[in-house]
C-alpha positions in Angstrom: 48.8 -14.0 -28.0 51.5 -11.1 -26.5 48.2 -8.3 -26.9 46.4 -10.1 -25.0 48.8 -10.2 -22.8 49.9 -6.4 -22.3 45.9 -6.0 -21.4 44.4 -4.7 -18.4 41.3 -5.7 -17.1 39.1 -4.0 -13.9 36.3 -5.9 -13.5 33.5 -5.4 -10.0 37.0 -4.1 -8.1 39.0 -6.7 -8.8 42.3 -5.3 -10.9 43.6 -8.1 -12.9 47.5 -8.4 -14.9 48.5 -10.1 -17.9 52.4 -9.5 -18.1 55.0 -11.2 -19.2 52.3 -14.6 -20.0 51.9 -14.1 -17.2 48.6 -13.7 -15.1 47.9 -11.6 -11.7 44.4 -10.8 -9.2 44.9 -8.8 -6.7 41.7 -9.2 -3.5 40.2 -7.2 -1.5 39.2 -9.0 1.0 42.3 -11.0 2.4 41.2 -8.9 5.8 38.0 -9.4 5.7 38.7 -13.3 5.5 42.0 -13.7 8.1 39.1 -11.0 10.6 36.2 -13.5 9.9 39.3 -17.3 10.7 40.5 -15.0 13.9 36.7 -14.9 15.1 36.0 -18.0 14.8 39.4 -20.0 16.1 38.5 -20.8 19.5 34.7 -22.1 18.8 36.9 -25.1 17.6 39.9 -27.5 18.2 41.4 -28.1 15.0 42.0 -26.3 11.5 41.3 -28.3 8.4 43.5 -27.0 5.7 42.0 -27.9 2.4 44.5 -28.0 -0.5 43.8 -28.5 -4.6 46.0 -32.3 -4.6 46.7 -30.9 -8.0 48.7 -27.5 -7.1 49.2 -29.0 -3.7 51.2 -25.8 -2.9 49.0 -23.2 -5.2 46.1 -23.9 -3.4 47.6 -23.7 -0.3 47.2 -19.8 1.7 51.2 -18.8 3.4 48.9 -16.9 6.1 47.4 -19.4 7.1 50.4 -20.6 9.9 50.7 -17.0 11.1 46.8 -16.6 11.5 46.3 -20.2 13.6 49.4 -20.2 14.8 49.4 -22.9 17.2 45.7 -24.8 15.9 46.4 -28.2 15.6 45.7 -28.5 12.1 45.4 -31.4 9.4 45.7 -30.9 5.4 43.6 -32.4 3.5 44.8 -33.5 -0.2 40.9 -33.3 -2.3 40.5 -34.1 -5.8 43.3 -36.3 -5.4 41.4 -39.0 -8.2 42.4 -35.7 -10.3 45.6 -35.6 -9.1 49.3 -37.2 -10.1 51.9 -37.8 -7.5 49.8 -38.3 -4.7 52.6 -40.5 -2.4 54.8 -37.9 -3.4 53.2 -35.2 -2.2 52.0 -37.0 0.9 55.1 -38.4 2.3 56.6 -34.3 1.8 53.9 -32.9 3.8 54.6 -36.0 6.3 58.8 -35.6 6.2 57.2 -31.8 7.2 55.6 -33.5 10.2 51.8 -32.7 8.7 49.1 -35.0 9.5 48.2 -35.5 5.8 44.9 -37.5 3.6 44.8 -37.7 0.2 40.4 -38.2 -0.6 38.3 -38.1 -2.9 34.4 -36.7 -1.4 32.2 -37.7 -5.2 33.8 -41.1 -4.2 34.0 -40.5 -0.3 37.4 -42.5 -0.4 40.1 -41.8 2.5 37.1 -39.6 4.3 36.5 -42.1 7.6 40.7 -42.2 7.9 39.9 -38.0 8.0 37.9 -38.3 10.4 39.9 -40.8 12.2 42.8 -37.6 12.6 41.2 -35.4 12.8 39.4 -36.8 16.0 42.8 -38.4 16.9 44.3 -33.9 16.2 42.2 -33.1 18.8 41.6 -35.6 21.3 44.3 -33.5 23.8 41.4 -30.7 24.0 39.2 -32.9 24.9 41.0 -34.9 26.8 41.9 -32.1 29.2 38.3 -30.0 28.9 37.3 -33.7 30.5 39.9 -34.4 32.2 39.5 -30.9 34.4 35.5 -31.5 35.5 33.8 -30.7 32.1 31.3 -32.2 29.9 32.4 -35.3 27.7 31.6 -33.3 24.1 32.6 -33.7 21.0 35.8 -33.2 18.9 35.4 -29.6 17.2 37.1 -28.8 13.1 37.1 -25.8 11.0 37.8 -26.2 7.3 39.1 -23.7 5.6 40.3 -22.9 2.1 40.1 -21.3 -1.2 37.5 -20.8 -4.1 36.4 -24.5 -5.9 38.5 -27.1 -3.8 36.2 -28.2 -3.4 35.1 -27.8 1.0 31.0 -27.7 -0.4 31.6 -31.6 -1.3 34.0 -32.5 1.4 31.8 -30.8 4.4 27.9 -32.6 2.1 29.9 -35.9 1.6 30.5 -35.6 6.0 27.6 -34.5 6.3 25.8 -37.3 4.6 27.4 -39.8 5.7 25.2 -39.9 9.4 22.4 -38.4 7.4 22.1 -35.8 10.2 20.6 -32.3 10.0 23.1 -29.2 10.7 21.5 -27.0 14.2 22.2 -24.1 14.6 24.0 -23.2 18.8 23.9 -20.2 21.4 27.2 -18.2 20.9 27.2 -19.1 17.0 25.7 -16.7 14.3 22.9 -16.9 11.9 26.3 -17.1 9.5 27.6 -19.8 10.7 26.1 -23.3 11.1 27.5 -26.4 13.7 27.4 -29.3 11.5 27.6 -32.8 14.2 29.8 -35.7 11.3 29.7 -38.5 13.4 29.9 -40.0 17.0 32.6 -37.7 17.9 33.5 -35.0 15.6 31.5 -32.1 14.7 32.1 -29.6 11.7 31.4 -25.5 11.6 31.2 -24.4 8.4 31.9 -19.9 8.7 30.3 -19.3 4.6 32.4 -16.5 2.7 35.9 -17.5 4.7 37.4 -19.0 1.7 39.8 -16.7 0.2 42.6 -16.1 -2.5 46.2 -15.0 -2.2 46.9 -14.4 -5.8 50.3 -12.0 -5.2 52.5 -14.6 -8.1 52.5 -14.7 -10.8 53.2 -18.6 -11.9 50.7 -18.9 -8.5 47.6 -16.6 -10.0 48.0 -18.9 -13.5 47.2 -22.4 -12.3 44.4 -21.4 -9.0 42.6 -20.0 -12.3 43.1 -23.2 -14.7 41.4 -24.4 -11.6 38.5 -22.2 -11.5 39.4 -20.9 -7.7 39.9 -17.8 -10.3 36.3 -16.9 -11.9 37.0 -18.0 -16.0 34.7 -14.3 -16.6 37.6 -11.4 -15.1 40.3 -12.4 -16.9 40.9 -13.1 -20.8 40.9 -16.9 -21.8 42.9 -17.8 -24.2 46.1 -16.8 -22.9 45.4 -18.7 -19.9 44.2 -21.8 -21.8 47.6 -20.9 -24.2 49.4 -20.9 -21.4 48.3 -24.2 -20.3 48.1 -26.8 -23.1 51.6 -24.9 -23.7 52.1 -26.8 -20.4 49.9 -29.8 -20.7 52.0 -30.4 -23.7 54.8 -30.4 -22.3 54.3 -32.2 -18.7 51.3 -34.7 -19.6 51.4 -35.3 -23.0 49.2 -39.0 -22.8 46.5 -37.1 -21.9 46.0 -34.7 -24.0 46.8 -37.2 -26.8 44.6 -39.8 -26.1 41.5 -37.2 -25.6 41.5 -35.3 -28.7 43.9 -37.5 -30.8 45.7 -34.4 -32.2 49.5 -34.8 -33.0 51.8 -33.3 -30.3 52.5 -29.9 -30.8 54.0 -27.4 -28.3 52.3 -24.9 -30.2 49.5 -23.7 -28.4 47.8 -21.6 -30.7 47.7 -25.2 -33.7 47.0 -27.2 -30.3 44.1 -25.1 -30.7 43.3 -25.8 -33.9 43.1 -29.3 -33.8 40.7 -29.4 -31.3 38.3 -26.9 -32.5 38.5 -29.2 -35.9 37.9 -33.3 -34.1 35.3 -31.9 -32.0 33.8 -29.3 -34.6 34.1 -26.4 -32.7 33.1 -24.6 -36.5 31.6 -21.4 -37.6 30.1 -20.6 -40.7 33.2 -20.3 -43.0 34.8 -23.2 -42.5 36.3 -21.0 -39.5 38.3 -22.7 -35.7 35.4 -20.8 -33.1 38.2 -19.9 -30.4 35.6 -19.2 -28.3 33.5 -22.9 -28.1 37.2 -24.4 -27.6 38.6 -22.6 -25.2 36.4 -23.0 -22.6 35.9 -27.1 -23.6 39.3 -27.4 -22.2 39.0 -26.3 -19.5 36.0 -27.7 -18.9 37.2 -31.4 -20.0 40.5 -30.1 -18.0 38.8 -29.3 -15.3 36.6 -32.8 -14.5 40.1 -35.3 -15.2 38.9 -36.2 -19.0 42.8 -34.8 -20.0 45.1 -37.7 -17.4 45.7 -37.0 -14.4 48.3 -34.5 -13.7 51.0 -32.7 -11.1 51.2 -28.7 -11.9 53.5 -28.4 -8.6 57.2 -28.5 -8.6 58.4 -30.7 -5.8 
């Protein structure tokens, strides 16, 4: 496995280094994403930062506070149904004076709480406008987050609650859309503002596991082996229950056991490693290996 980690892969102008059992990705679109947010920030009253509840720290962009400055921020822990220790993470953010809510966009859990918090955070701005004679208007929010964090699912869930159409408004480019979420809250959807910030090897690994980094731009075997080692150490019950295997600290042994149990066999009775790698990633991402919390509190 060491040979795989010491490889250098170039794909679509993105460079990945795998060294010393770590993954590094250096994207080239950070400045563009930052500019897009800054250009649209004046249109909204608050920013909704969507994080992955399984990796609340690793899915945060460290530049966001600098970008939004004093704009109110609501932290949303998405995919909460797949995560362990959600209450502890909620407490951590609240102790740091953040407004935060955990949601499951698929089932709609806590969506109404999200809307209420967003309206509350925007109240001082909307009230101030009304006080100065402006026509009362709905609160306006923008959602930001890294790739595959669940932004589209959350927007669809929010928009679907009121079954209203998406409309264009003056002063907004064709690439941006206002979505009426409820009476009193509008959402500015700006395609393309999602971006990764992977300058830490461990963070990059976690983001590759949750599919923030495309599977097509790195070697799956070392990535999945590290995932299996982590699950075997911290969340073994999910592996054992799902695959009916014997626990091992050897990732290759786990891959072999899973392949045999699931019938991922090539001609000659050899385990189809590629098929097992994709199976493990798919089932992990779907929450079939149990609830996890991959960041340390």
